[in-house]
C-alpha positions in Angstrom: 0.0 0.0 0.0 1.4 3.4 -1.1 0.0 6.7 0.3 0.8 10.0 -1.4 0.1 13.3 0.3 -1.4 16.0 -2.0 -1.7 18.7 0.6 -4.3 19.8 3.2 -6.4 16.6 3.7 -5.9 15.2 0.2 -4.4 11.8 -0.3 -3.7 9.3 -3.0 -3.7 5.6 -2.1 -2.5 2.7 -4.3 -3.8 -0.6 -2.9 -4.9 -3.9 -4.5 -4.0 -2.6 -8.0 -6.5 0.3 -7.6 -6.0 4.0 -7.2 -8.0 6.0 -4.6 -8.1 9.7 -4.1 -9.3 11.0 -0.7 -10.9 14.5 -0.2 -9.3 16.2 -3.2 -8.7 19.9 -2.5 -5.7 20.5 -4.7 -6.2 22.9 -7.6 -6.9 25.9 -5.3 -4.2 25.1 -2.8 -1.1 27.2 -3.5 1.1 24.8 -1.6 0.1 22.1 -4.0 0.5 24.1 -7.2 2.9 21.6 -8.6 0.2 18.8 -8.6 -1.7 18.5 -11.8 -5.1 16.9 -11.0 -5.6 15.8 -14.6 -2.6 13.5 -14.2 -4.0 11.8 -11.2 -5.3 8.2 -11.5 -8.5 7.4 -9.6 -10.7 4.3 -9.5 -12.4 5.6 -6.4 -12.8 9.0 -4.7 -13.5 8.8 -0.9 -15.1 11.8 0.7 -15.2 12.3 4.5 -17.5 15.3 4.4 -18.9 18.0 2.1 -16.9 21.1 2.9 -15.3 22.9 0.0 -11.8 22.2 1.2 -12.5 18.5 0.8 -14.6 18.3 -2.4 -13.2 21.0 -4.6 -11.7 18.7 -7.3 -14.1 15.8 -7.0 -16.1 16.5 -10.1 -13.0 17.3 -12.3 -11.2 14.1 -11.2 -14.3 12.0 -11.5 -15.1 13.4 -15.0 -11.5 12.7 -16.1 -11.2 9.2 -14.7 -14.8 7.8 -14.3 -14.0 7.1 -10.6 -16.7 5.9 -8.2 -17.4 8.4 -5.4 -17.7 6.7 -2.0 -19.2 8.7 0.9 -22.2 8.9 3.2 -25.6 8.6 1.7 -26.3 12.3 1.3 -23.0 13.1 -0.4 -23.3 10.0 -2.6 -26.9 11.1 -3.5 -25.7 14.6 -4.3 -23.2 13.4 -6.9 -25.5 10.6 -8.2 -28.0 13.3 -9.2 -25.2 14.9 -11.2 -24.7 11.7 -13.1 -21.6 10.3 -11.3 -21.0 6.7 -10.2 -21.4 6.5 -6.5 -21.4 4.1 -3.6 -23.3 5.3 -0.5 -22.3 4.3 3.0 -23.2 5.3 6.6 -21.7 5.1 10.1 -20.6 1.7 11.2 -21.2 0.2 7.8 -18.5 -1.7 5.8 -18.1 -2.8 2.2 -15.7 -5.2 0.5 -14.5 -3.3 -2.5 -12.1 -4.9 -5.1 -9.1 -3.3 -3.4 -10.1 -4.1 0.2 -12.6 -3.5 2.9 -13.8 0.0 3.8 -15.6 1.0 7.0 -17.2 4.4 7.5 -16.6 5.6 11.0 -17.7 8.5 13.2 -16.1 12.0 13.2 -17.1 15.1 15.2 -17.2 18.1 12.8 -19.8 19.6 10.4 -20.8 18.9 6.8 -22.5 21.0 4.2 -21.7 21.7 0.5 -20.5 25.2 -0.5 -24.0 25.7 -2.1 -25.6 25.1 1.2 -26.9 21.6 0.5 -26.9 19.3 3.5 -23.9 17.0 3.5 -25.0 14.4 6.0 -23.0 13.4 9.0 -19.2 13.7 8.6 -17.1 10.6 9.0 -13.7 8.9 8.5 -12.6 5.7 6.9 -10.9 2.5 8.1 -9.3 0.8 5.0 -8.1 -2.8 5.2 -6.1 -3.9 2.1 -2.9 -5.8 1.2 -2.7 -7.0 4.8 -2.3 -3.3 5.9 -4.9 -1.3 7.8 -5.2 2.4 7.9 -7.5 4.9 9.6 -8.3 8.2 7.9 -9.8 10.4 10.5 -11.2 13.2 8.3 -11.8 16.5 10.0 -12.7 15.7 13.6 -12.4 16.6 17.2 -10.9 14.1 19.6 -13.7 11.6 20.4 -14.1 8.5 22.5 -15.5 6.7 19.5 -12.0 6.3 18.3 -11.6 3.7 21.0 -13.9 1.4 19.1 -11.6 1.1 16.1 -8.9 -1.2 17.6 -11.7 -3.5 18.9 -12.1 -4.6 15.3 -9.0 -3.5 13.5 -5.3 -3.5 14.3 -4.0 -0.4 12.6 -0.7 0.0 10.8 -1.1 3.8 10.3 -3.4 6.5 11.6 -3.9 9.6 9.5 -4.9 12.4 11.8 -5.6 16.1 11.5 -3.3 18.2 13.6 -3.9 21.9 12.6 -6.2 22.8 15.4 -8.9 25.6 15.1 -11.2 23.4 12.9 -10.0 20.0 14.1 -7.8 18.4 16.7 -4.5 19.9 17.6 -1.2 18.1 18.1 -1.9 17.3 21.7 -5.3 15.8 21.0 -3.9 13.8 18.1 -1.4 12.2 20.5 -4.3 11.1 22.6 -6.2 10.0 19.5 -3.3 7.8 18.6 -3.6 6.2 22.1 -7.3 5.7 21.5 -6.8 3.9 18.2 -3.7 2.1 19.5 -1.4 3.2 16.7 1.9 5.0 17.3 2.6 5.5 13.6 0.8 8.7 12.5 0.7 10.7 9.3 -0.3 14.3 10.0 -2.6 16.2 7.7 -5.0 19.2 7.6 -2.3 21.7 8.6 -0.5 24.8 7.1 -3.0 25.4 4.2 -4.5 28.5 5.8 -3.3 30.9 8.5 -5.7 29.4 11.0 -4.0 26.0 10.8 -0.3 26.7 10.5 1.9 24.6 12.9 5.4 24.4 14.1 6.6 21.2 12.5 9.6 20.5 14.7 7.6 21.1 17.8 4.8 18.8 16.7 7.3 16.0 15.8 9.0 16.4 19.1 5.8 16.2 21.1 5.0 12.9 19.4 8.5 11.6 19.9 8.4 12.5 23.6 5.4 10.1 23.9 7.2 7.3 22.0 5.3 7.9 18.8 6.3 8.7 15.2 4.7 11.7 13.5 5.3 11.9 9.8 4.9 15.3 8.1 5.8 14.6 4.5 6.1 17.1 1.6 3.2 17.5 -0.8 3.7 15.0 -3.6 5.8 12.7 -1.5 4.6 9.2 -0.5 5.2 6.5 2.1 4.8 2.7 1.7 3.4 0.3 4.2 
């Protein structure tokens, strides 16, 4: 499983011979100006919630690739009405896709489309594929529901927001890694806007002091599990 960071909360995942894009907000992100969304491969697009900084490039990528959009029932229905291929899910539900198993899990945030359309309840994803398991938290506060994840799934990586203001901060993300029982963390949802800029060295040090590994990789770089 290969995971590429496209800035903000945008990810690319290669697993089971398939390509997945998560929460594509790339074309308007100045920090990701070197990423050409028309060159991205996508069999699936996973959406955690409907905010503009998570769905901006969904339609462009889906039109270019024919990808299936996977999200909660309201978001899937929104895109289905526009003629896109979709797969609806809801909290606690799982589905065995051709690349692996996906579970839609709880997050504490808000969710509405830029045009005001209701975006359903926000969530995150647990993905099991190629004998590796990852948790993509989405935009969320620290929540006790995270403790439920390791009851079913032993994680190899937790992808957690760390920018504060709109989501957890670094200290809460450390606690979240305890809750999900995963000491290997990829940080995201930071630096894009003034509200969420962080001190990288300080964040890494705080995780290190708790015996944990926080990875803050450059936009366009990847890690392999």
